[in-house]
C-alpha positions, 0 to 999 in steps of 0.5 A: 317320622317326626314333627319336625319334617312334616312340611307341605308338598312341594308347589303346594304354597303360593305367596299372597297377591299384593295388589295395586303396588305399580304396573312392575307386580304384575297387579298394578294400576286398575288391580284386576278389576279392569277399566272402569265401569260400576264392577270396577269401583270400590266397595260391595258389589251390587245386591243379588237381583239389581237389574241396573234401576230397572225395575228387578224381577222380584218386584215385576211379578205378582206378589201372591203365591199363585196367579190367578185362573183365567176363567175360574169355574165356580160351584155350589160345594156340597159335603155328601154327610150333609145329604144323610139329612134328605129321606131315601131314594130322593132326587138330589139337585140345587134347586132340591137343596135349596128348596130343603134348606141344606143349600141357602145361596147359588153359587153357581153349578153343584158339586158334592164332594166325598167328606163324611159319611151317607148311608141312605141311598139317592139320586145325585143330579150334578155338574161335578163329583169328587171321586170320593163323594162318588164312591160313597154315593153308590155305595150307599146305593144311590146313583151319581149323574152328571148335568 
């Protein structure tokens, strides 16, 4: 086999379609674009997301990443590392934390988060605990109670 013997397989090469050269050519008049309408006009097609002038979906939806949660629960959150300042076996509630000056505002029910270390045993009464906070409080010898 030599380079001059190489040729494409028969039937794999087609001649270029000559559009708009009269009706005898088979693609005359409308040039394969059908009759009338936006898609038959010259120029580029409509941009992605165009809905014919109607306000497109990407502009009808809210702009931010997340939809707002309806009736979202607001908590007064505090980490367990702030509780290590309290004396041992004391009771931890939202009122006692506000009296101690650890929490300054009441933003809703108390929720304890698990960041930090806890060394003293405390009796905690809160509306919610994270799993990390619950394990750290109970590992220090304290108790967790949901109110």
